[in-house]
VOPAGU-2260 file (C-alpha; in pm, 1 decimal, decimal comma):
REM VOPAGU-2260
SITE   aa  ch    i         X         Y         Z
SITE  MET   A    0  -14589,9  -11077,7    1755,1
SITE  ASP   A    1  -14980,1  -11038,3    1815,2
SITE  ASN   A    2  -15050,9  -10692,7    1847,0
SITE  GLU   A    3  -14817,5  -10559,2    1578,2
SITE  LEU   A    4  -14890,6  -10292,6    1382,6
SITE  SER   A    5  -15042,8  -10397,0    1015,9
SITE  ILE   A    6  -14956,6  -10130,4     766,1
SITE  GLY   A    7  -15004,9  -10193,2     433,1
SITE  HIS   A    8  -14862,7  -10470,7     228,8
SITE  LEU   A    9  -14436,9  -10459,0     101,9
SITE  VAL   A   10  -14411,8  -10387,4    -208,2
SITE  ASP   A   11  -14104,0  -10609,1    -340,8
SITE  SER   A   12  -14264,5  -10916,8    -324,0
SITE  VAL   A   13  -14505,6  -11096,5    -510,3
SITE  ASP   A   14  -14746,5  -11182,9    -298,0
SITE  GLY   A   15  -14717,4  -10869,5    -121,0
SITE  PRO   A   16  -14780,7  -10999,6     237,4
SITE  PRO   A   17  -14932,7  -10798,4     496,3
SITE  ALA   A   18  -14649,8  -10533,5     590,4
SITE  THR   A   19  -14640,7  -10439,6     965,4
SITE  LEU   A   20  -14435,4  -10255,1    1241,5
SITE  ASP   A   21  -14308,5  -10326,7    1609,4
SITE  PRO   A   22  -14531,0  -10132,1    1881,9
SITE  THR   A   23  -14254,0  -10149,1    2130,5
SITE  ARG   A   24  -13962,8   -9975,4    1945,5
SITE  PHE   A   25  -14181,6   -9685,1    1936,6
SITE  ASN   A   26  -14021,8   -9651,0    2260,5
SITE  ARG   A   27  -13757,1   -9460,7    2048,1
SITE  HIS   A   28  -13761,0   -9122,9    1841,7
SITE  THR   A   29  -13911,0   -9140,0    1517,0
SITE  PHE   A   30  -13855,7   -8929,6    1139,6
SITE  TRP   A   31  -14132,3   -8904,1     902,1
SITE  CYS   A   32  -14056,3   -8803,7     580,2
SITE  GLY   A   33  -14196,5   -8718,4     223,5
SITE  GLN   A   34  -14255,2   -8472,8     -16,0
SITE  SER   A   35  -14560,2   -8273,6     -90,0
SITE  GLY   A   36  -14814,1   -8501,7    -275,1
SITE  SER   A   37  -14677,9   -8790,1     -96,6
SITE  GLY   A   38  -14944,9   -8953,6     108,2
SITE  LYS   A   39  -14740,7   -8869,9     432,3
SITE  THR   A   40  -14982,7   -8642,8     637,2
SITE  TYR   A   41  -15271,4   -8998,4     559,5
SITE  ALA   A   42  -14978,6   -9250,2     584,5
SITE  LEU   A   43  -14895,3   -9142,7     881,4
SITE  GLY   A   44  -15280,6   -9149,5    1005,3
SITE  VAL   A   45  -15218,9   -9533,2     926,7
SITE  VAL   A   46  -15000,0   -9578,3    1196,4
SITE  LEU   A   47  -15148,8   -9384,3    1450,2
SITE  GLU   A   48  -15482,8   -9536,4    1416,7
SITE  GLN   A   49  -15306,3   -9894,2    1455,5
SITE  ILE   A   50  -15078,4   -9765,9    1737,0
SITE  LEU   A   51  -15424,9   -9675,6    1891,3
SITE  LEU   A   52  -15595,0  -10085,2    1814,4
SITE  GLN   A   53  -15285,9  -10267,6    1897,3
SITE  THR   A   54  -15125,9  -10057,6    2226,0
SITE  GLN   A   55  -15213,1   -9812,3    2543,3
SITE  LEU   A   56  -14947,4   -9589,7    2397,9
SITE  PRO   A   57  -15135,2   -9237,9    2490,2
SITE  LEU   A   58  -15078,1   -9018,7    2162,5
SITE  LEU   A   59  -15020,8   -8640,8    2145,2
SITE  VAL   A   60  -15024,3   -8483,8    1821,5
SITE  MET   A   61  -14891,8   -8145,5    1685,3
SITE  ASP   A   62  -15151,9   -8048,1    1404,2
SITE  PRO   A   63  -15025,7   -7722,4    1260,3
SITE  ASN   A   64  -15278,0   -7802,5     988,9
SITE  ALA   A   65  -15596,3   -7967,7    1125,7
SITE  ASP   A   66  -15484,6   -8341,8     933,9
SITE  PHE   A   67  -15613,3   -8528,0    1259,3
SITE  VAL   A   68  -15896,9   -8352,0    1442,5
SITE  ARG   A   69  -16040,1   -8654,0    1272,2
SITE  LEU   A   70  -15881,7   -8944,6    1463,9
SITE  GLY   A   71  -16170,5   -9043,2    1656,6
SITE  ASP   A   72  -16435,6   -9062,6    1369,4
SITE  VAL   A   73  -16459,1   -9383,9    1191,5
SITE  ARG   A   74  -16486,5   -9461,1     736,0
SITE  GLU   A   75  -16857,0   -9627,8     764,8
SITE  GLU   A   76  -16727,6   -9908,4     523,9
SITE  THR   A   77  -16483,7   -9988,2     802,7
SITE  ALA   A   78  -16530,4  -10341,2     992,3
SITE  PRO   A   79  -16789,2  -10258,0    1232,8
SITE  ASP   A   80  -16523,0  -10461,2    1579,1
SITE  VAL   A   81  -16237,4  -10241,4    1492,4
SITE  ALA   A   82  -16463,2   -9927,5    1425,0
SITE  GLU   A   83  -16652,8   -9978,9    1758,1
SITE  ARG   A   84  -16211,9  -10043,1    1905,8
SITE  LEU   A   85  -16132,3   -9691,9    1789,0
SITE  ALA   A   86  -16506,6   -9525,3    1882,9
SITE  ALA   A   87  -16399,2   -9636,7    2279,0
SITE  VAL   A   88  -16089,3   -9394,2    2261,6
SITE  ARG   A   89  -16199,5   -9079,8    2194,7
SITE  PRO   A   90  -15958,0   -8808,6    2127,2
SITE  ARG   A   91  -15979,6   -8503,6    2318,6
SITE  VAL   A   92  -15922,0   -8277,1    2116,4
SITE  PHE   A   93  -15843,9   -7943,8    2121,5
SITE  ARG   A   94  -15861,1   -7596,2    1930,8
SITE  PRO   A   95  -15798,4   -7200,3    1970,4
SITE  ARG   A   96  -16099,1   -7039,1    2152,2
SITE  LYS   A   97  -16414,2   -7145,4    1934,4
SITE  ASN   A   98  -16748,3   -7267,3    2081,8
SITE  GLY   A   99  -16869,2   -7627,5    2128,0
SITE  ALA   A  100  -16478,6   -7749,7    2127,2
SITE  GLU   A  101  -16239,1   -7812,5    2433,4
SITE  GLN   A  102  -16006,9   -7467,1    2465,1
SITE  LEU   A  103  -15655,8   -7501,0    2348,8
SITE  THR   A  104  -15524,8   -7268,5    2663,4
SITE  VAL   A  105  -15179,6   -7242,7    2865,5
SITE  LYS   A  106  -15066,0   -7068,6    3195,7
SITE  PHE   A  107  -14768,2   -6815,0    3146,3
SITE  VAL   A  108  -14683,1   -6913,0    3538,9
SITE  ASP   A  109  -14648,9   -7274,9    3372,0
SITE  LEU   A  110  -14396,7   -7179,3    3155,3
SITE  SER   A  111  -14000,8   -7219,9    3193,8
SITE  LEU   A  112  -13856,3   -6849,1    3302,0
SITE  ARG   A  113  -13626,7   -6890,8    3015,5
SITE  SER   A  114  -13951,0   -6999,6    2742,0
SITE  ARG   A  115  -14169,8   -6661,8    2912,7
SITE  ALA   A  116  -13821,4   -6452,8    2895,9
SITE  ALA   A  117  -13816,1   -6562,4    2526,6
SITE  ILE   A  118  -14160,3   -6414,1    2472,2
SITE  LEU   A  119  -14138,2   -6090,5    2592,9
SITE  ARG   A  120  -13810,4   -6106,2    2455,3
SITE  LEU   A  121  -13647,0   -5975,1    2745,3
SITE  ASP   A  122  -13219,6   -6057,6    2745,2
SITE  PRO   A  123  -13124,3   -6140,8    3104,8
SITE  LEU   A  124  -12837,6   -5917,8    3106,5
SITE  ARG   A  125  -12944,2   -5655,1    2831,6
SITE  ASP   A  126  -13279,6   -5586,7    2978,0
SITE  ALA   A  127  -13149,4   -5698,3    3289,6
SITE  GLU   A  128  -13462,2   -5549,2    3550,4
SITE  GLU   A  129  -13722,3   -5647,8    3352,5
SITE  TYR   A  130  -13621,8   -5990,0    3359,4
SITE  ASN   A  131  -13558,0   -5947,8    3748,8
SITE  LEU   A  132  -13879,8   -5850,1    3790,9
SITE  LEU   A  133  -14014,3   -6118,1    3517,2
SITE  LEU   A  134  -13830,3   -6383,4    3750,2
SITE  HIS   A  135  -14026,1   -6239,0    4147,6
SITE  LEU   A  136  -14346,8   -6165,5    3974,9
SITE  GLU   A  137  -14540,6   -6511,1    4047,6
SITE  ALA   A  138  -14333,4   -6577,8    4266,9
SITE  GLU   A  139  -14484,5   -6284,0    4515,7
SITE  SER   A  140  -14876,6   -6308,8    4348,1
SITE  GLY   A  141  -14904,7   -6662,0    4359,3
SITE  PRO   A  142  -14986,4   -6872,3    4090,0
SITE  GLU   A  143  -15390,1   -6899,4    4275,5
SITE  THR   A  144  -15430,3   -6503,8    4224,8
SITE  PHE   A  145  -15205,3   -6450,2    3883,5
SITE  ASP   A  146  -15531,0   -6388,2    3670,7
SITE  ARG   A  147  -15475,7   -6131,4    3306,0
SITE  SER   A  148  -15702,1   -5835,2    3566,0
SITE  THR   A  149  -15469,3   -5894,1    3910,5
SITE  PHE   A  150  -15165,9   -5912,5    3626,7
SITE  VAL   A  151  -15246,7   -5634,8    3432,1
SITE  HIS   A  152  -15394,2   -5377,0    3783,4
SITE  ARG   A  153  -15041,0   -5511,7    3954,9
SITE  LEU   A  154  -14860,5   -5304,5    3681,9
SITE  ARG   A  155  -15025,5   -5053,9    3590,0
SITE  GLU   A  156  -15056,8   -4927,3    3961,5
SITE  SER   A  157  -14673,9   -4946,1    4043,1
SITE  ASP   A  158  -14489,2   -4759,9    4141,2
SITE  ASP   A  159  -14205,7   -4928,5    4006,4
SITE  PRO   A  160  -14058,9   -4808,0    3652,8
SITE  GLY   A  161  -13933,1   -5127,6    3607,5
SITE  MET   A  162  -14337,0   -5275,2    3639,2
SITE  ARG   A  163  -14446,5   -5017,7    3364,4
SITE  ARG   A  164  -14202,4   -5097,4    3139,2
SITE  LEU   A  165  -14251,8   -5453,2    3160,7
SITE  LEU   A  166  -14657,7   -5310,9    3046,1
SITE  LEU   A  167  -14533,6   -5151,0    2796,6
SITE  ARG   A  168  -14313,3   -5467,2    2684,0
SITE  LEU   A  169  -14665,7   -5648,5    2690,7
SITE  GLU   A  170  -14876,6   -5433,7    2571,8
SITE  ASN   A  171  -14689,6   -5316,8    2275,6
SITE  LEU   A  172  -14647,9   -5674,4    2159,3
SITE  GLY   A  173  -15000,3   -5789,5    2191,6
SITE  VAL   A  174  -14882,8   -6054,7    2458,0
SITE  LEU   A  175  -15170,9   -5987,7    2658,5
SITE  GLU   A  176  -15503,1   -5987,5    2389,0
SITE  TRP   A  177  -15333,1   -6359,6    2252,1
SITE  ASP   A  178  -15632,5   -6599,4    2314,9
SITE  VAL   A  179  -15391,5   -6898,4    2367,6
SITE  TRP   A  180  -15362,6   -6778,1    2747,3
SITE  ALA   A  181  -15602,4   -6997,4    3024,4
SITE  TRP   A  182  -15504,3   -6696,8    3250,5
SITE  GLY   A  183  -15669,7   -6814,8    3628,3
SITE  GLY   A  184  -15874,1   -7064,7    3373,1
SITE  ASP   A  185  -15773,7   -7452,0    3352,2
SITE  SER   A  186  -15530,7   -7535,3    3125,2
SITE  THR   A  187  -15429,5   -7824,7    2886,1
SITE  GLN   A  188  -15143,2   -7854,6    3038,2
SITE  THR   A  189  -15324,7   -8037,4    3312,4
SITE  VAL   A  190  -15522,2   -8242,2    3044,8
SITE  ILE   A  191  -15199,3   -8400,3    2912,0
SITE  ASP   A  192  -15122,8   -8470,2    3317,1
SITE  GLU   A  193  -15382,5   -8756,5    3297,9
SITE  ARG   A  194  -15218,7   -8898,9    2866,7
SITE  PRO   A  195  -15534,3   -8952,5    2725,6
SITE  ARG   A  196  -15537,7   -9233,7    2483,1
SITE  ALA   A  197  -15500,5   -8987,6    2171,3
SITE  THR   A  198  -15518,5   -8568,1    2279,6
SITE  VAL   A  199  -15519,4   -8403,5    1909,3
SITE  LEU   A  200  -15357,8   -7965,6    1950,8
SITE  ASP   A  201  -15547,2   -7823,4    1675,5
SITE  LEU   A  202  -15226,1   -7550,2    1639,4
SITE  GLY   A  203  -15336,7   -7393,1    1299,5
SITE  GLY   A  204  -15618,1   -7150,6    1437,3
SITE  PHE   A  205  -15457,3   -6882,6    1601,5
SITE  LYS   A  206  -15501,2   -6547,0    1554,0
SITE  THR   A  207  -15125,9   -6516,6    1560,8
SITE  PRO   A  208  -14821,5   -6759,1    1437,9
SITE  ASP   A  209  -14657,7   -6689,7    1766,3
SITE  GLU   A  210  -14959,4   -6823,3    1971,9
SITE  SER   A  211  -14925,5   -7211,3    1820,5
SITE  LYS   A  212  -14569,7   -7173,2    1927,2
SITE  VAL   A  213  -14649,4   -7105,9    2284,5
SITE  ALA   A  214  -14882,5   -7384,6    2260,1
SITE  ALA   A  215  -14662,6   -7575,7    2228,7
SITE  LEU   A  216  -14356,1   -7498,3    2408,4
SITE  ALA   A  217  -14570,2   -7417,7    2702,4
SITE  ILE   A  218  -14700,0   -7787,0    2640,0
SITE  LEU   A  219  -14348,5   -7944,9    2643,7
SITE  ASP   A  220  -14215,5   -7749,0    2900,9
SITE  HIS   A  221  -14478,7   -7919,1    3136,0
SITE  LEU   A  222  -14381,8   -8249,6    3012,0
SITE  TRP   A  223  -13984,3   -8194,5    3092,0
SITE  ALA   A  224  -14116,3   -7999,2    3383,6
SITE  ASN   A  225  -14326,9   -8330,3    3510,0
SITE  ARG   A  226  -14041,2   -8616,5    3332,7
SITE  GLU   A  227  -13953,8   -8818,5    3625,8
SITE  SER   A  228  -14354,9   -8981,8    3631,3
SITE  ARG   A  229  -14195,8   -9111,5    3311,9
SITE  LYS   A  230  -14539,4   -9152,1    3208,7
SITE  PRO   A  231  -14503,5   -9295,0    2810,6
SITE  VAL   A  232  -14620,3   -9065,4    2589,2
SITE  LEU   A  233  -14585,2   -9041,9    2186,7
SITE  ILE   A  234  -14529,4   -8678,5    2075,5
SITE  VAL   A  235  -14602,8   -8674,6    1709,5
SITE  ILE   A  236  -14547,4   -8318,0    1572,2
SITE  ASP   A  237  -14663,3   -8261,3    1212,4
SITE  GLU   A  238  -14434,3   -8041,2    1012,6
SITE  ALA   A  239  -14182,7   -8046,8    1253,2
SITE  HIS   A  240  -13973,0   -7797,8    1092,5
SITE  ASN   A  241  -14257,1   -7558,9    1189,3
SITE  LEU   A  242  -14126,8   -7599,3    1584,0
SITE  CYS   A  243  -13803,7   -7746,5    1561,8
SITE  SER   A  244  -13604,5   -7526,3    1312,3
SITE  ALA   A  245  -13258,7   -7624,1    1188,8
SITE  GLU   A  246  -13245,1   -7224,8    1235,7
SITE  PRO   A  247  -13483,3   -7076,4    1402,0
SITE  VAL   A  248  -13458,0   -6696,7    1473,0
SITE  LEU   A  249  -13713,1   -6528,3    1659,2
SITE  PRO   A  250  -13652,5   -6643,3    2107,7
SITE  VAL   A  251  -13967,9   -6781,8    2089,7
SITE  GLU   A  252  -13917,4   -7034,9    1868,4
SITE  VAL   A  253  -13488,4   -7068,8    1990,3
SITE  ALA   A  254  -13717,2   -7182,3    2339,8
SITE  LEU   A  255  -13936,8   -7389,4    2121,1
SITE  THR   A  256  -13612,9   -7578,0    1903,2
SITE  GLU   A  257  -13409,6   -7627,3    2185,5
SITE  ARG   A  258  -13608,4   -7830,0    2417,2
SITE  ILE   A  259  -13689,7   -8041,6    2129,2
SITE  VAL   A  260  -13367,5   -8082,6    2047,6
SITE  GLN   A  261  -13360,5   -8152,5    2431,3
SITE  ILE   A  262  -13661,7   -8435,7    2468,9
SITE  ALA   A  263  -13478,0   -8573,1    2144,4
SITE  ALA   A  264  -13149,8   -8654,2    2382,9
SITE  GLU   A  265  -13296,2   -8710,1    2698,7
SITE  GLY   A  266  -13647,6   -8807,9    2722,9
SITE  ARG   A  267  -13697,6   -9132,9    2600,9
SITE  LYS   A  268  -13520,0   -9282,4    2953,2
SITE  TYR   A  269  -13816,7   -9023,4    3100,3
SITE  GLY   A  270  -14059,7   -9252,8    2826,8
SITE  LEU   A  271  -14086,6   -8935,9    2662,6
SITE  TRP   A  272  -14051,9   -9013,4    2281,7
SITE  LEU   A  273  -14103,5   -8792,3    1937,9
SITE  LEU   A  274  -14232,0   -8875,6    1600,9
SITE  LEU   A  275  -14136,6   -8568,3    1393,3
SITE  SER   A  276  -14223,8   -8519,8    1067,3
SITE  THR   A  277  -14194,1   -8250,2     797,4
SITE  GLN   A  278  -14097,8   -8246,3     447,3
SITE  ARG   A  279  -13764,6   -8180,0     383,6
SITE  PRO   A  280  -13501,0   -8383,2     654,3
SITE  SER   A  281  -13277,4   -8015,9     601,0
SITE  LYS   A  282  -13565,4   -7811,1     730,0
SITE  ILE   A  283  -13535,9   -8034,3    1107,0
SITE  HIS   A  284  -13245,3   -7885,7    1363,5
SITE  PRO   A  285  -12912,6   -8162,2    1283,7
SITE  ASN   A  286  -12946,8   -8257,1    1671,1
SITE  ALA   A  287  -13310,8   -8365,0    1678,2
SITE  LEU   A  288  -13308,4   -8526,8    1347,9
SITE  SER   A  289  -13027,0   -8758,7    1467,6
SITE  GLN   A  290  -13153,8   -8919,3    1749,8
SITE  CYS   A  291  -13421,1   -9058,1    1549,9
SITE  ASP   A  292  -13387,4   -9468,4    1546,9
SITE  ASN   A  293  -13733,0   -9484,9    1268,7
SITE  LEU   A  294  -13738,1   -9376,6     968,7
SITE  ALA   A  295  -14043,6   -9367,5     793,2
SITE  LEU   A  296  -13937,6   -9180,7     428,2
SITE  MET   A  297  -14237,0   -9155,1     181,7
SITE  LYS   A  298  -14140,7   -9025,9    -231,8
SITE  MET   A  299  -13807,4   -8802,1    -214,9
SITE  SER   A  300  -13655,1   -8683,0    -518,3
SITE  SER   A  301  -13423,2   -8389,1    -409,6
SITE  PRO   A  302  -13076,1   -8553,9    -437,4
SITE  ARG   A  303  -12990,2   -8338,7    -168,7
SITE  ASP   A  304  -13205,2   -8460,3      84,3
SITE  LEU   A  305  -13128,7   -8836,6      -8,5
SITE  ASP   A  306  -12780,4   -8775,4      44,2
SITE  GLU   A  307  -12831,3   -8639,1     397,9
SITE  LEU   A  308  -13075,9   -8950,0     452,8
SITE  GLY   A  309  -12788,2   -9123,1     398,9
SITE  GLN   A  310  -12584,8   -8959,9     567,5
SITE  SER   A  311  -12820,4   -8985,5     842,4
SITE  PHE   A  312  -12970,7   -9335,7     817,2
SITE  GLY   A  313  -12702,2   -9552,5     802,5
SITE  TYR   A  314  -12931,2   -9843,5     878,4
SITE  ALA   A  315  -13134,4   -9718,6     543,1
SITE  PRO   A  316  -12981,8   -9892,9     264,0
SITE  HIS   A  317  -12869,1   -9706,0     -76,0
SITE  GLU   A  318  -13001,8   -9882,3    -378,8
SITE  LEU   A  319  -13371,4   -9838,2    -171,1
SITE  LEU   A  320  -13321,3   -9457,0     -93,5
SITE  SER   A  321  -13233,3   -9444,8    -488,8
SITE  ARG   A  322  -13575,8   -9536,7    -526,3
SITE  THR   A  323  -13805,3   -9241,5    -333,2
SITE  GLY   A  324  -13808,6   -9035,8    -609,2
SITE  SER   A  325  -14020,1   -9260,6    -856,0
SITE  PHE   A  326  -14233,9   -9415,7    -544,4
SITE  VAL   A  327  -14621,9   -9352,0    -604,8
SITE  GLN   A  328  -14866,7   -9194,8    -348,2
SITE  GLY   A  329  -14838,2   -9348,7     -25,1
SITE  GLN   A  330  -14569,3   -9604,3     -80,4
SITE  ALA   A  331  -14307,6   -9510,9     184,1
SITE  LEU   A  332  -13915,0   -9687,2     240,9
SITE  PHE   A  333  -13929,3   -9801,4     633,3
SITE  ALA   A  334  -13580,0   -9910,8     825,3
SITE  GLY   A  335  -13485,9   -9882,3    1205,1
SITE  GLY   A  336  -13601,9  -10044,9    1489,2
SITE  PHE   A  337  -13916,8  -10088,9    1431,2
SITE  ILE   A  338  -13899,6  -10320,7    1137,7
SITE  THR   A  339  -13742,9  -10668,9    1080,8
SITE  ALA   A  340  -13536,9  -10494,5     744,6
SITE  PRO   A  341  -13555,4  -10239,7     570,9
SITE  ALA   A  342  -13856,5  -10272,2     334,3
SITE  VAL   A  343  -14093,3  -10026,6     100,5
SITE  VAL   A  344  -14405,0  -10045,1     188,6
SITE  GLN   A  345  -14756,3   -9970,7       8,5
SITE  MET   A  346  -14933,1   -9815,5     238,6
SITE  ALA   A  347  -15314,5   -9928,9     343,0
SITE  SER   A  348  -15616,5   -9731,9     348,7
SITE  ARG   A  349  -15764,6   -9528,7     675,2
SITE  LEU   A  350  -15962,0   -9678,0     910,1
SITE  THR   A  351  -16096,4   -9363,9    1009,5
SITE  TYR   A  352  -16133,5   -8934,5     828,7
SITE  GLU   A  353  -15866,5   -8745,0     755,5
SITE  GLY   A  354  -15939,2   -8428,6     860,3
SITE  GLY   A  355  -15733,8   -8145,7     539,7
SITE  SER   A  356  -15709,9   -8224,2     234,5
SITE  ASP   A  357  -15628,4   -8092,7    -123,0
SITE  VAL   A  358  -15824,3   -7869,3    -287,4
SITE  ARG   A  359  -15979,4   -8020,7    -592,2
SITE  VAL   A  360  -15959,9   -7804,9    -886,5
SITE  PRO   A  361  -16276,2   -7677,9   -1015,8
SITE  LEU   A  362  -16424,4   -7774,4   -1364,8
């Protein structure tokens, strides 16, 4: 295959031949796992660079630690022809409100009703009156007038006690002050519709953890609402346990996990493909994990985690799984549809810079 993804070299062969992945098999969900210090994020960057070089598949990276914000910043030692091709990609990086950067904002009215209720912690039965008001609020106002001042003024001046209770809830939760809202301006959701070659969402810079979850939920809601367009995109979720927890607690966490599980179960036929990256399989909701047909596993020392991986990924040989505890940094086991046969790979060097890195011990 001419556009196979070259990711490093095979460890178990005498001459260390190149290791490659089949890019056409990223139309299945992928699980990427490795304990802290294994080089998981760096190695994932190697694969994403190759996808940008060898395919036209759009990437959407949900990045909680700003590790991929420099995906378009090519290293000086990169070969000139490769550097030129990567530089032409020009990833779009969206951050929380910061000067000189594209702003990561979403619209409250573009969220599904269930997601909006989850943000406000409204139960359709226990909080029936407020929930019903939320249901009709957008329809009566119209999305084009649904800006902050209009919204707040309408609630504050209303004679309906239910409206005032809704405003009180918004103020008590601090939702109106969140930086994530676009209100009457442009939102990141509309950019996603354009399918840029690479879009990086820096989720880590918000003032509150809830905002990063709401931003991710809004984007995933939007993709799901427009799934019939069947425009492919690889949704890369780094530190995926933050968004698809095995045991979600808050309503927003429940809504977010349910949406990711739904995409895992039904998204493939619409071109919505997931790559979930995390440190431990037990942190990810099992209904998302079970839908993954590709596995990339870096150093993993926990017998419990290895046992769970063996049960979830029967196509990964036990003898290779058992070796992962002795992997050195940058080594990974690949198994599943995107590689010809399960293999241990020493990952190649990055072509672009990693946004985050370990803090050095001062000497």
